[in-house]
PLY file of the C-alpha trace (Angstrom):
ply
format ascii 1.0
element vertex 304
property float x
property float y
property float z
element edge 303
property int vertex1
property int vertex2
end_header
0.00 0.00 0.00
1.38 3.42 -1.00
2.14 5.72 1.92
0.44 9.10 2.07
3.81 10.87 1.86
4.78 9.00 -1.33
1.30 9.54 -2.76
1.48 13.29 -2.37
4.98 13.44 -3.89
3.67 11.58 -6.91
0.53 13.71 -7.08
2.55 16.91 -6.97
4.77 15.87 -9.89
1.88 14.53 -11.91
-0.34 17.57 -11.59
2.04 20.50 -11.67
1.78 21.18 -15.39
-2.00 20.82 -15.32
-2.83 23.19 -12.50
-0.07 25.80 -12.27
-1.06 29.24 -13.59
0.60 30.71 -16.64
3.66 32.52 -15.32
5.34 33.08 -18.67
3.80 36.51 -19.25
6.09 39.32 -18.23
3.23 41.71 -17.47
0.17 39.61 -16.63
-3.08 41.52 -16.32
-4.94 41.35 -13.04
-7.84 38.91 -13.27
-11.37 40.01 -12.52
-13.07 38.09 -9.72
-16.82 37.79 -9.22
-17.51 36.98 -5.56
-21.02 35.67 -4.92
-22.54 34.94 -1.52
-24.46 31.70 -1.11
-26.21 29.87 1.73
-25.70 26.13 2.04
-28.90 25.00 3.73
-26.99 22.75 6.14
-26.25 25.95 8.08
-29.89 26.18 9.20
-30.95 22.55 8.74
-31.12 21.83 12.46
-34.14 24.09 12.77
-35.87 21.99 10.08
-37.65 24.85 8.31
-38.23 22.87 5.11
-37.12 23.45 1.52
-39.30 26.45 0.67
-38.45 28.15 3.93
-34.74 27.58 3.28
-35.20 29.51 0.06
-37.21 32.27 1.74
-34.59 32.70 4.47
-31.71 32.85 1.99
-33.48 35.54 0.00
-34.59 37.56 3.02
-31.11 37.43 4.54
-29.65 38.94 1.37
-27.87 36.05 -0.35
-27.67 35.89 -4.14
-27.58 32.11 -4.23
-28.49 28.95 -2.39
-26.83 25.54 -2.19
-29.51 22.89 -1.88
-29.28 19.28 -0.77
-30.42 16.65 -3.25
-32.41 14.77 -0.61
-34.50 17.86 0.20
-35.32 18.56 -3.44
-36.15 14.90 -4.04
-38.50 14.80 -1.05
-40.21 18.00 -2.21
-40.79 16.69 -5.72
-41.90 13.25 -4.54
-44.51 14.98 -2.36
-46.35 16.01 -5.52
-44.73 19.35 -6.29
-43.42 20.08 -9.77
-39.89 21.01 -10.73
-41.27 23.91 -12.77
-43.07 25.41 -9.77
-39.98 25.05 -7.58
-37.76 26.67 -10.19
-40.23 29.55 -10.45
-40.38 29.91 -6.66
-36.60 30.23 -6.49
-36.39 32.67 -9.42
-39.12 34.91 -7.98
-36.96 35.39 -4.91
-33.98 36.43 -7.00
-31.82 33.42 -6.14
-29.55 31.15 -8.14
-29.18 27.49 -7.24
-25.39 27.60 -7.30
-24.73 23.98 -6.39
-26.30 20.79 -5.09
-25.04 18.56 -2.29
-25.50 14.84 -2.91
-23.85 11.53 -2.14
-24.37 9.36 -5.20
-21.61 6.69 -5.24
-20.53 7.47 -8.81
-17.07 5.94 -8.29
-18.38 2.50 -7.32
-19.93 1.22 -10.55
-22.79 1.55 -13.01
-25.54 1.72 -10.40
-23.91 4.61 -8.57
-23.18 6.37 -11.85
-26.81 5.95 -12.81
-27.90 7.46 -9.51
-25.69 10.46 -10.15
-27.19 10.87 -13.62
-30.69 10.82 -12.16
-29.78 13.40 -9.52
-28.11 15.62 -12.10
-31.24 15.57 -14.25
-33.45 16.33 -11.26
-31.32 19.28 -10.14
-31.06 20.55 -13.70
-34.86 20.64 -13.88
-34.92 23.37 -11.21
-32.13 25.43 -12.74
-29.11 24.12 -10.83
-25.85 24.13 -12.82
-23.45 22.24 -10.52
-23.43 19.22 -8.21
-20.90 17.98 -5.65
-19.09 14.75 -6.53
-17.52 13.28 -3.37
-15.98 9.81 -3.10
-19.10 8.37 -1.48
-19.23 4.61 -1.06
-15.60 3.95 -2.00
-14.27 1.03 0.10
-11.70 1.88 2.77
-10.04 -1.54 2.83
-8.02 -1.13 -0.37
-5.92 1.63 -1.95
-7.84 4.44 -3.62
-6.83 4.44 -7.29
-6.55 8.11 -8.23
-5.81 7.31 -11.88
-9.00 5.29 -12.27
-10.92 7.95 -10.35
-9.67 10.52 -12.85
-10.93 8.46 -15.78
-14.32 8.05 -14.13
-14.46 11.75 -13.37
-13.86 12.42 -17.06
-16.93 10.30 -17.83
-18.90 12.19 -15.20
-17.92 15.52 -16.73
-19.20 14.28 -20.10
-22.46 13.39 -18.37
-22.51 16.87 -16.89
-22.35 18.39 -20.35
-25.31 16.26 -21.39
-27.44 17.14 -18.37
-26.29 20.75 -17.99
-25.25 20.10 -14.37
-21.47 19.99 -13.95
-19.89 17.75 -11.28
-17.42 19.28 -8.82
-14.89 17.02 -7.09
-15.37 17.24 -3.34
-12.90 15.97 -0.74
-13.63 15.44 2.96
-10.84 15.99 5.45
-11.85 13.11 7.72
-12.29 10.62 4.87
-10.05 7.58 4.58
-10.07 7.82 0.78
-10.32 11.31 -0.72
-9.22 13.64 2.10
-6.58 15.97 0.62
-6.75 18.67 -2.03
-3.64 17.16 -3.62
-5.60 13.99 -4.37
-8.41 16.03 -5.91
-5.86 17.87 -8.06
-4.43 14.57 -9.25
-7.89 13.22 -10.14
-8.62 16.43 -12.04
-5.30 16.12 -13.88
-6.00 12.53 -14.93
-9.44 13.62 -16.16
-7.58 16.06 -18.43
-10.69 18.10 -19.09
-11.13 21.90 -19.18
-14.33 21.55 -17.17
-12.70 19.75 -14.23
-13.56 21.55 -10.98
-12.71 21.14 -7.29
-15.02 21.96 -4.38
-12.75 23.11 -1.56
-13.72 23.90 2.04
-11.89 25.81 4.79
-12.65 23.13 7.39
-11.87 20.14 5.18
-8.56 21.64 4.05
-7.61 21.97 7.71
-9.03 18.62 8.84
-7.25 16.66 6.10
-4.02 18.62 6.57
-4.07 20.08 3.06
-2.98 23.49 4.27
-3.92 26.59 2.28
-0.89 27.50 0.17
-2.07 25.02 -2.46
-4.74 27.55 -3.45
-1.97 29.63 -5.02
-1.39 26.80 -7.52
-4.94 26.80 -8.91
-6.30 29.02 -11.64
-9.71 30.63 -11.69
-11.39 27.85 -13.64
-10.68 25.09 -11.14
-12.54 26.50 -8.11
-15.92 28.13 -8.63
-17.69 27.06 -5.42
-15.84 27.35 -2.12
-17.33 26.28 1.20
-16.56 28.99 3.70
-16.51 28.39 7.45
-13.80 28.29 10.11
-12.15 25.89 12.53
-11.42 26.36 16.21
-7.92 26.27 17.69
-8.76 24.54 20.98
-9.67 21.12 19.53
-6.87 18.97 18.04
-7.09 18.80 14.25
-7.73 15.07 14.00
-10.49 15.25 16.63
-12.50 17.99 14.96
-15.90 17.15 13.51
-18.30 18.83 11.10
-20.29 20.27 13.99
-17.25 22.11 15.35
-17.20 24.52 12.42
-17.88 28.16 13.28
-18.66 31.33 11.36
-15.85 32.46 9.04
-13.59 34.83 10.92
-14.57 33.46 14.33
-11.90 30.73 14.30
-8.23 30.24 13.52
-8.16 29.90 9.72
-6.05 32.43 7.76
-9.12 33.93 6.13
-7.35 36.92 4.60
-4.83 34.65 2.87
-7.53 32.27 1.68
-9.77 34.97 0.25
-6.85 36.83 -1.30
-5.73 33.68 -3.09
-9.28 33.04 -4.29
-9.52 36.61 -5.55
-6.19 36.36 -7.35
-7.43 33.31 -9.27
-10.04 35.41 -11.04
-13.36 34.13 -12.34
-16.53 33.25 -10.48
-16.09 32.54 -6.78
-19.24 31.37 -5.01
-18.60 31.64 -1.28
-21.10 29.22 0.23
-21.60 29.26 3.99
-21.63 25.62 5.11
-21.98 24.96 8.84
-23.35 22.15 11.01
-23.03 23.90 14.35
-25.64 22.73 16.87
-25.38 25.99 18.80
-26.44 27.88 15.68
-29.18 25.34 15.04
-30.82 26.40 18.32
-31.06 30.01 17.14
-33.43 31.82 14.79
-32.42 30.57 11.31
-32.86 33.99 9.71
-30.54 35.58 12.27
-27.97 32.83 11.69
-28.13 33.33 7.92
-27.78 37.09 8.28
-24.88 36.80 10.71
-23.02 34.48 8.36
-23.52 36.77 5.38
-22.39 39.81 7.34
-19.21 38.03 8.42
-18.45 36.86 4.88
-18.92 40.32 3.41
-16.77 41.89 6.10
-13.93 39.45 5.39
-14.12 40.04 1.63
-14.09 43.81 2.17
-10.79 43.51 4.04
-8.78 42.04 1.17
-7.03 44.25 -1.37
0 1
1 2
2 3
3 4
4 5
5 6
6 7
7 8
8 9
9 10
10 11
11 12
12 13
13 14
14 15
15 16
16 17
17 18
18 19
19 20
20 21
21 22
22 23
23 24
24 25
25 26
26 27
27 28
28 29
29 30
30 31
31 32
32 33
33 34
34 35
35 36
36 37
37 38
38 39
39 40
40 41
41 42
42 43
43 44
44 45
45 46
46 47
47 48
48 49
49 50
50 51
51 52
52 53
53 54
54 55
55 56
56 57
57 58
58 59
59 60
60 61
61 62
62 63
63 64
64 65
65 66
66 67
67 68
68 69
69 70
70 71
71 72
72 73
73 74
74 75
75 76
76 77
77 78
78 79
79 80
80 81
81 82
82 83
83 84
84 85
85 86
86 87
87 88
88 89
89 90
90 91
91 92
92 93
93 94
94 95
95 96
96 97
97 98
98 99
99 100
100 101
101 102
102 103
103 104
104 105
105 106
106 107
107 108
108 109
109 110
110 111
111 112
112 113
113 114
114 115
115 116
116 117
117 118
118 119
119 120
120 121
121 122
122 123
123 124
124 125
125 126
126 127
127 128
128 129
129 130
130 131
131 132
132 133
133 134
134 135
135 136
136 137
137 138
138 139
139 140
140 141
141 142
142 143
143 144
144 145
145 146
146 147
147 148
148 149
149 150
150 151
151 152
152 153
153 154
154 155
155 156
156 157
157 158
158 159
159 160
160 161
161 162
162 163
163 164
164 165
165 166
166 167
167 168
168 169
169 170
170 171
171 172
172 173
173 174
174 175
175 176
176 177
177 178
178 179
179 180
180 181
181 182
182 183
183 184
184 185
185 186
186 187
187 188
188 189
189 190
190 191
191 192
192 193
193 194
194 195
195 196
196 197
197 198
198 199
199 200
200 201
201 202
202 203
203 204
204 205
205 206
206 207
207 208
208 209
209 210
210 211
211 212
212 213
213 214
214 215
215 216
216 217
217 218
218 219
219 220
220 221
221 222
222 223
223 224
224 225
225 226
226 227
227 228
228 229
229 230
230 231
231 232
232 233
233 234
234 235
235 236
236 237
237 238
238 239
239 240
240 241
241 242
242 243
243 244
244 245
245 246
246 247
247 248
248 249
249 250
250 251
251 252
252 253
253 254
254 255
255 256
256 257
257 258
258 259
259 260
260 261
261 262
262 263
263 264
264 265
265 266
266 267
267 268
268 269
269 270
270 271
271 272
272 273
273 274
274 275
275 276
276 277
277 278
278 279
279 280
280 281
281 282
282 283
283 284
284 285
285 286
286 287
287 288
288 289
289 290
290 291
291 292
292 293
293 294
294 295
295 296
296 297
297 298
298 299
299 300
300 301
301 302
302 303
């Protein structure tokens, strides 16, 4: 079994040419960056307001977009509501469905790939353009083949072009398979596709020991959606859980560095507030959503 240290050395060599920005220009022009503020509904899911209320809260709080969970949309549609009416409801509130969070095991075989296709089509029917593609269901008892994962991701991207919903590679810091941004970069490199994307997250980059300097290696096309949150300093890294995340700026993450690097990439940058904090879940969901947006905007205003 390949050690993590050897894996990352290999990944770094294999992906450098694919992900490093063009540094050959003597006078490169500054790239324009479009920051958008989005609410991942996990942030207020503990209050259980329901799908339509999630949308209402995001709009009332002042977000431009919302990141919905596949299971919530599926439940809503299976309850007799139409995709057309849901899409209209979202549009009337001035929101974009920036991304969808799902767990289809697309890396495990035809059945999982078929599930992902079905979920892509469903999310596309309400106007969503992206969907998370984590390594759900991948066995932990054998080495994770990044080369094969890259080839499968290439197939998934092709499916995204067909459905109009593009898959974004997501890594989880506590995972035993895909836990490091370097692995995601290697998968993207093996896919060798201009539409390859990575869904990064402040907490997961910390939890999986990715660090943050890697963001300087990525150009504006690779990261469009970025989960923004923060980690606390008083819990050891390997003991931290999803529920320990706090508002961005309230923890120990180098937020100025992170946001500056995202800005320097150029392109669309959807900052999506993703939290699972039980303390916040006990509070008014609208106040939580507003507080998160205020903190995100303040942090963005502080970068040059």
